[in-house]
MIVO-431786 format. One record per atom (N, C-alpha, C): x, y, z; atom name. Coordinates in nm, 3 decimals. Layout:
+---------+---------+---------+------+
:       x :       y :       z : name :
+---------+---------+---------+------+
:       X :       Y :       Z :   CA :
...
+---------+---------+---------+------+
***
This chain:
+---------+---------+---------+------+
:       x :       y :       z : name :
+---------+---------+---------+------+
:  -2.437 :   2.955 :   0.021 :    N :
:  -2.458 :   2.813 :   0.037 :   CA :
:  -2.323 :   2.742 :   0.029 :    C :
:  -2.302 :   2.645 :   0.117 :    N :
:  -2.175 :   2.572 :   0.124 :   CA :
:  -2.186 :   2.442 :   0.047 :    C :
:  -2.082 :   2.414 :  -0.032 :    N :
:  -2.079 :   2.287 :  -0.105 :   CA :
:  -2.043 :   2.176 :  -0.008 :    C :
:  -2.119 :   2.067 :  -0.013 :    N :
:  -2.093 :   1.954 :   0.074 :   CA :
:  -2.026 :   1.844 :  -0.007 :    C :
:  -1.912 :   1.799 :   0.041 :    N :
:  -1.843 :   1.689 :  -0.024 :   CA :
:  -1.886 :   1.561 :   0.044 :    C :
:  -1.938 :   1.469 :  -0.034 :    N :
:  -1.978 :   1.341 :   0.021 :   CA :
:  -1.872 :   1.239 :  -0.013 :    C :
:  -1.862 :   1.139 :   0.068 :    N :
:  -1.768 :   1.032 :   0.038 :   CA :
:  -1.835 :   0.899 :   0.072 :    C :
:  -1.786 :   0.795 :   0.009 :    N :
:  -1.832 :   0.659 :   0.036 :   CA :
:  -1.714 :   0.580 :   0.088 :    C :
:  -1.742 :   0.483 :   0.169 :    N :
:  -1.637 :   0.399 :   0.224 :   CA :
:  -1.629 :   0.269 :   0.145 :    C :
:  -1.507 :   0.233 :   0.110 :    N :
:  -1.481 :   0.106 :   0.042 :   CA :
:  -1.389 :   0.027 :   0.133 :    C :
:  -1.431 :  -0.093 :   0.169 :    N :
:  -1.346 :  -0.179 :   0.252 :   CA :
:  -1.297 :  -0.294 :   0.166 :    C :
:  -1.172 :  -0.333 :   0.189 :    N :
:  -1.117 :  -0.447 :   0.116 :   CA :
:  -1.020 :  -0.520 :   0.206 :    C :
:  -0.998 :  -0.644 :   0.177 :    N :
:  -0.904 :  -0.725 :   0.254 :   CA :
:  -0.787 :  -0.762 :   0.165 :    C :
:  -0.668 :  -0.738 :   0.216 :    N :
:  -0.543 :  -0.777 :   0.149 :   CA :
:  -0.451 :  -0.833 :   0.256 :    C :
:  -0.350 :  -0.903 :   0.214 :    N :
:  -0.254 :  -0.954 :   0.312 :   CA :
:  -0.178 :  -0.836 :   0.372 :    C :
:  -0.134 :  -0.849 :   0.496 :    N :
:  -0.057 :  -0.740 :   0.558 :   CA :
:   0.067 :  -0.703 :   0.476 :    C :
:   0.132 :  -0.802 :   0.415 :    N :
:   0.253 :  -0.774 :   0.336 :   CA :
:   0.220 :  -0.687 :   0.215 :    C :
:   0.109 :  -0.716 :   0.149 :    N :
:   0.069 :  -0.636 :   0.031 :   CA :
:   0.034 :  -0.494 :   0.074 :    C :
:  -0.039 :  -0.481 :   0.185 :    N :
:  -0.075 :  -0.348 :   0.234 :   CA :
:   0.050 :  -0.267 :   0.267 :    C :
:   0.140 :  -0.327 :   0.342 :    N :
:   0.261 :  -0.257 :   0.384 :   CA :
:   0.347 :  -0.216 :   0.264 :    C :
:   0.370 :  -0.311 :   0.172 :    N :
:   0.454 :  -0.282 :   0.055 :   CA :
:   0.392 :  -0.173 :  -0.032 :    C :
:   0.261 :  -0.177 :  -0.050 :    N :
:   0.197 :  -0.074 :  -0.133 :   CA :
:   0.200 :   0.062 :  -0.064 :    C :
:   0.185 :   0.064 :   0.068 :    N :
:   0.193 :   0.192 :   0.140 :   CA :
:   0.332 :   0.253 :   0.126 :    C :
:   0.436 :   0.171 :   0.125 :    N :
:   0.571 :   0.223 :   0.105 :   CA :
:   0.583 :   0.291 :  -0.031 :    C :
:   0.530 :   0.226 :  -0.133 :    N :
:   0.535 :   0.283 :  -0.269 :   CA :
:   0.457 :   0.414 :  -0.274 :    C :
:   0.334 :   0.412 :  -0.221 :    N :
:   0.252 :   0.533 :  -0.225 :   CA :
:   0.317 :   0.646 :  -0.148 :    C :
:   0.378 :   0.615 :  -0.034 :    N :
:   0.447 :   0.718 :   0.044 :   CA :
:   0.560 :   0.780 :  -0.038 :    C :
:   0.638 :   0.696 :  -0.108 :    N :
:   0.749 :   0.748 :  -0.188 :   CA :
:   0.702 :   0.841 :  -0.300 :    C :
:   0.583 :   0.816 :  -0.353 :    N :
:   0.534 :   0.902 :  -0.462 :   CA :
:   0.438 :   1.010 :  -0.411 :    C :
:   0.427 :   1.020 :  -0.278 :    N :
:   0.349 :   1.129 :  -0.219 :   CA :
:   0.199 :   1.110 :  -0.223 :    C :
:   0.154 :   0.987 :  -0.214 :    N :
:   0.010 :   0.960 :  -0.216 :   CA :
:  -0.030 :   0.877 :  -0.094 :    C :
:  -0.153 :   0.893 :  -0.055 :    N :
:  -0.208 :   0.806 :   0.048 :   CA :
:  -0.274 :   0.686 :  -0.021 :    C :
:  -0.306 :   0.584 :   0.057 :    N :
:  -0.378 :   0.468 :   0.003 :   CA :
:  -0.511 :   0.513 :  -0.055 :    C :
:  -0.579 :   0.604 :   0.013 :    N :
:  -0.708 :   0.654 :  -0.034 :   CA :
:  -0.694 :   0.723 :  -0.169 :    C :
:  -0.593 :   0.809 :  -0.182 :    N :
:  -0.572 :   0.879 :  -0.310 :   CA :
:  -0.539 :   0.780 :  -0.422 :    C :
:  -0.458 :   0.681 :  -0.391 :    N :
:  -0.420 :   0.582 :  -0.492 :   CA :
:  -0.542 :   0.501 :  -0.537 :    C :
:  -0.626 :   0.462 :  -0.442 :    N :
:  -0.745 :   0.384 :  -0.478 :   CA :
:  -0.843 :   0.469 :  -0.558 :    C :
:  -0.857 :   0.595 :  -0.521 :    N :
:  -0.945 :   0.685 :  -0.597 :   CA :
:  -0.893 :   0.699 :  -0.740 :    C :
:  -0.763 :   0.716 :  -0.756 :    N :
:  -0.702 :   0.725 :  -0.889 :   CA :
:  -0.728 :   0.598 :  -0.969 :    C :
:  -0.709 :   0.483 :  -0.907 :    N :
:  -0.734 :   0.355 :  -0.974 :   CA :
:  -0.880 :   0.347 :  -1.020 :    C :
:  -0.975 :   0.377 :  -0.930 :    N :
:  -1.116 :   0.366 :  -0.965 :   CA :
:  -1.157 :   0.464 :  -1.075 :    C :
:  -1.102 :   0.585 :  -1.068 :    N :
:  -1.132 :   0.682 :  -1.176 :   CA :
:  -1.078 :   0.634 :  -1.310 :    C :
:  -0.961 :   0.570 :  -1.307 :    N :
:  -0.900 :   0.518 :  -1.431 :   CA :
:  -0.986 :   0.404 :  -1.487 :    C :
:  -1.041 :   0.321 :  -1.400 :    N :
:  -1.131 :   0.213 :  -1.443 :   CA :
:  -1.252 :   0.274 :  -1.514 :    C :
:  -1.306 :   0.380 :  -1.458 :    N :
:  -1.423 :   0.446 :  -1.518 :   CA :
:  -1.388 :   0.502 :  -1.655 :    C :
:  -1.277 :   0.574 :  -1.665 :    N :
:  -1.237 :   0.637 :  -1.791 :   CA :
:  -1.208 :   0.532 :  -1.898 :    C :
:  -1.130 :   0.431 :  -1.862 :    N :
:  -1.087 :   0.328 :  -1.959 :   CA :
:  -1.190 :   0.219 :  -1.981 :    C :
:  -1.285 :   0.207 :  -1.887 :    N :
:  -1.384 :   0.100 :  -1.891 :   CA :
:  -1.319 :  -0.038 :  -1.890 :    C :
:  -1.211 :  -0.047 :  -1.817 :    N :
:  -1.140 :  -0.174 :  -1.800 :   CA :
:  -1.039 :  -0.156 :  -1.687 :    C :
:  -0.980 :  -0.266 :  -1.644 :    N :
:  -0.872 :  -0.256 :  -1.546 :   CA :
:  -0.753 :  -0.192 :  -1.618 :    C :
:  -0.691 :  -0.090 :  -1.558 :    N :
:  -0.590 :  -0.012 :  -1.630 :   CA :
:  -0.451 :  -0.076 :  -1.638 :    C :
:  -0.445 :  -0.206 :  -1.638 :    N :
:  -0.319 :  -0.277 :  -1.657 :   CA :
:  -0.350 :  -0.419 :  -1.699 :    C :
:  -0.252 :  -0.485 :  -1.753 :    N :
:  -0.271 :  -0.623 :  -1.796 :   CA :
:  -0.271 :  -0.714 :  -1.674 :    C :
:  -0.367 :  -0.803 :  -1.669 :    N :
:  -0.376 :  -0.898 :  -1.558 :   CA :
:  -0.314 :  -1.029 :  -1.603 :    C :
:  -0.212 :  -1.072 :  -1.530 :    N :
:  -0.146 :  -1.199 :  -1.560 :   CA :
:  -0.137 :  -1.282 :  -1.433 :    C :
:  -0.135 :  -1.411 :  -1.450 :    N :
:  -0.125 :  -1.500 :  -1.335 :   CA :
:   0.019 :  -1.508 :  -1.288 :    C :
:   0.039 :  -1.503 :  -1.157 :    N :
:   0.171 :  -1.523 :  -1.099 :   CA :
:   0.173 :  -1.660 :  -1.034 :    C :
:   0.284 :  -1.728 :  -1.049 :    N :
:   0.292 :  -1.859 :  -0.984 :   CA :
:   0.318 :  -1.842 :  -0.835 :    C :
:   0.301 :  -1.949 :  -0.760 :    N :
:   0.315 :  -1.943 :  -0.614 :   CA :
:   0.454 :  -1.900 :  -0.569 :    C :
:   0.558 :  -1.936 :  -0.645 :    N :
:   0.694 :  -1.897 :  -0.608 :   CA :
:   0.711 :  -1.745 :  -0.613 :    C :
:   0.656 :  -1.682 :  -0.716 :    N :
:   0.666 :  -1.537 :  -0.729 :   CA :
:   0.587 :  -1.469 :  -0.617 :    C :
:   0.467 :  -1.517 :  -0.590 :    N :
:   0.387 :  -1.459 :  -0.482 :   CA :
:   0.458 :  -1.474 :  -0.347 :    C :
:   0.518 :  -1.589 :  -0.323 :    N :
:   0.591 :  -1.611 :  -0.197 :   CA :
:   0.710 :  -1.517 :  -0.187 :    C :
:   0.782 :  -1.495 :  -0.297 :    N :
:   0.897 :  -1.405 :  -0.297 :   CA :
:   0.854 :  -1.262 :  -0.265 :    C :
:   0.745 :  -1.219 :  -0.325 :    N :
:   0.694 :  -1.084 :  -0.299 :   CA :
:   0.658 :  -1.068 :  -0.152 :    C :
:   0.589 :  -1.166 :  -0.096 :    N :
:   0.551 :  -1.160 :   0.045 :   CA :
:   0.675 :  -1.162 :   0.134 :    C :
:   0.774 :  -1.245 :   0.101 :    N :
:   0.897 :  -1.252 :   0.181 :   CA :
:   0.972 :  -1.120 :   0.179 :    C :
:   0.981 :  -1.057 :   0.062 :    N :
:   1.051 :  -0.930 :   0.050 :   CA :
:   0.982 :  -0.821 :   0.132 :    C :
:   0.849 :  -0.817 :   0.125 :    N :
:   0.775 :  -0.716 :   0.201 :   CA :
:   0.792 :  -0.740 :   0.351 :    C :
:   0.788 :  -0.865 :   0.391 :    N :
:   0.806 :  -0.899 :   0.532 :   CA :
:   0.946 :  -0.860 :   0.581 :    C :
:   1.047 :  -0.886 :   0.499 :    N :
:   1.185 :  -0.850 :   0.534 :   CA :
:   1.199 :  -0.699 :   0.548 :    C :
:   1.137 :  -0.623 :   0.458 :    N :
:   1.142 :  -0.477 :   0.466 :   CA :
:   1.076 :  -0.427 :   0.594 :    C :
:   0.963 :  -0.488 :   0.630 :    N :
:   0.892 :  -0.447 :   0.750 :   CA :
:   0.977 :  -0.476 :   0.875 :    C :
:   1.039 :  -0.594 :   0.878 :    N :
:   1.125 :  -0.631 :   0.991 :   CA :
:   1.243 :  -0.536 :   1.002 :    C :
:   1.303 :  -0.500 :   0.889 :    N :
:   1.417 :  -0.409 :   0.890 :   CA :
:   1.376 :  -0.271 :   0.942 :    C :
:   1.259 :  -0.222 :   0.901 :    N :
:   1.212 :  -0.092 :   0.948 :   CA :
:   1.185 :  -0.093 :   1.098 :    C :
:   1.125 :  -0.202 :   1.146 :    N :
:   1.099 :  -0.213 :   1.290 :   CA :
:   1.230 :  -0.213 :   1.367 :    C :
:   1.330 :  -0.283 :   1.315 :    N :
:   1.461 :  -0.290 :   1.380 :   CA :
:   1.526 :  -0.151 :   1.383 :    C :
:   1.519 :  -0.080 :   1.271 :    N :
:   1.575 :   0.055 :   1.264 :   CA :
:   1.505 :   0.147 :   1.364 :    C :
:   1.374 :   0.133 :   1.374 :    N :
:   1.297 :   0.216 :   1.467 :   CA :
:   1.338 :   0.186 :   1.611 :    C :
:   1.350 :   0.057 :   1.645 :    N :
:   1.391 :   0.019 :   1.780 :   CA :
:   1.528 :   0.077 :   1.813 :    C :
:   1.623 :   0.067 :   1.718 :    N :
:   1.756 :   0.121 :   1.740 :   CA :
:   1.753 :   0.271 :   1.760 :    C :
:   1.669 :   0.339 :   1.684 :    N :
:   1.659 :   0.485 :   1.695 :   CA :
:   1.602 :   0.523 :   1.831 :    C :
:   1.501 :   0.448 :   1.876 :    N :
:   1.439 :   0.477 :   2.006 :   CA :
:   1.540 :   0.449 :   2.118 :    C :
:   1.612 :   0.339 :   2.108 :    N :
:   1.712 :   0.305 :   2.209 :   CA :
:   1.824 :   0.408 :   2.212 :    C :
:   1.860 :   0.459 :   2.095 :    N :
:   1.966 :   0.560 :   2.086 :   CA :
:   1.926 :   0.691 :   2.152 :    C :
:   1.796 :   0.715 :   2.163 :    N :
:   1.746 :   0.838 :   2.226 :   CA :
:   1.717 :   0.815 :   2.374 :    C :
:   1.755 :   0.697 :   2.423 :    N :
:   1.734 :   0.668 :   2.565 :   CA :
:   1.594 :   0.621 :   2.596 :    C :
:   1.521 :   0.578 :   2.491 :    N :
:   1.383 :   0.536 :   2.514 :   CA :
:   1.367 :   0.388 :   2.532 :    C :
:   1.474 :   0.309 :   2.541 :    N :
:   1.450 :   0.166 :   2.553 :   CA :
:   1.562 :   0.102 :   2.616 :    C :
+---------+---------+---------+------+
***
């Protein structure tokens, strides 16, 4: 008899900047978004709480985070374009 692994789908909405910045972090530590979310949810179950302190950020801090993520994304796109052009692709 074969063991069947079932999965459930969780959908969420985040700003593109938050998604992109978090994917960069997860990539650096060798995780996918799915693995990171599963880890987070399992930690919630074990701890019976959110596994970090929740604090309010003011609008200036949120804007800075979004600006930094946007700048990183623009820089990566520029690097990719240059790499493609260098290979004769553009």
